[in-house]
N, C-alpha and C positions, 0 to 999 in steps of 0.2 A: 796192657800189655800193647794193645793196641795206640794206643797213646804211647808211649816211650816207643815206638818203631819209627811212628809219626814224627815224633819232636828230633830223634837222634838222626833220622834220615834228613830232615830239615836242618838242622847244626852243620851234619856233613858237608850235604851239600852248600850251605854256605860258606863253610872254611876252607872249600874248596872250590867255591865262585864259579858254581856252576849253576846251572838255569834248572829248575825243574825239568823243564822239555826235552830240554838238552840231557838231563840225566837219566829220560828213559831212553833216549834212543841209545846214547852211549852201551849203558845197561841190557839193552836189545830186549827190553820190556814194554808193557806198554803204557803210553802216554793216561790211557785211563786206568789203569791195575797203577800208578803211581799216586794220579788224583785221589782215590778210593782208598788208597791205604793213607795219603795222608788226611784223609779226612775223617777217618776212621771208622769207614764205611762197613770193611772185609779185614779180612786176615791175610797179612803176605802168608806167604809157602813160603819153603829152608831153600828151594830154589831160588825164590822170586829175592830172599835176605841175599841170599850168594851172589846172585847177578849184581843185584845194586851196590853192595861193598866194594866186591872188583870195581865196576864202575866208579864210587868213592875213595879207591883208594884206603879203605879201611876194611879188617877182619871184622866177616858175618856177626862175633858176637860183642862189637861193639855198638850193633845196630841194635842188638836187643839188652845190655846193660844199661840199671839205672844212669843215669847222671850226677855228679856230685856239682858244687856252685864253682872247687877248684876247676875239676874235666871242660866244664865249658867255659871258662875265662881263656881258654889255649886258644 
């Protein structure tokens, strides 16, 4: 699950053209927490997922959902 969230955050940030350090600022979470989640060394809380999803303009479930090749191509 950790790697799934990390991949989905990276894909969404890239799609929105938001740097990961800027994402932390936009979401109101610490940069160290963003990078720890992206390295899969810690699990994100539901509150963290909600804040990051809002900053990325996606629904929280989208950060938890398995990606398909078709969805990744968007």
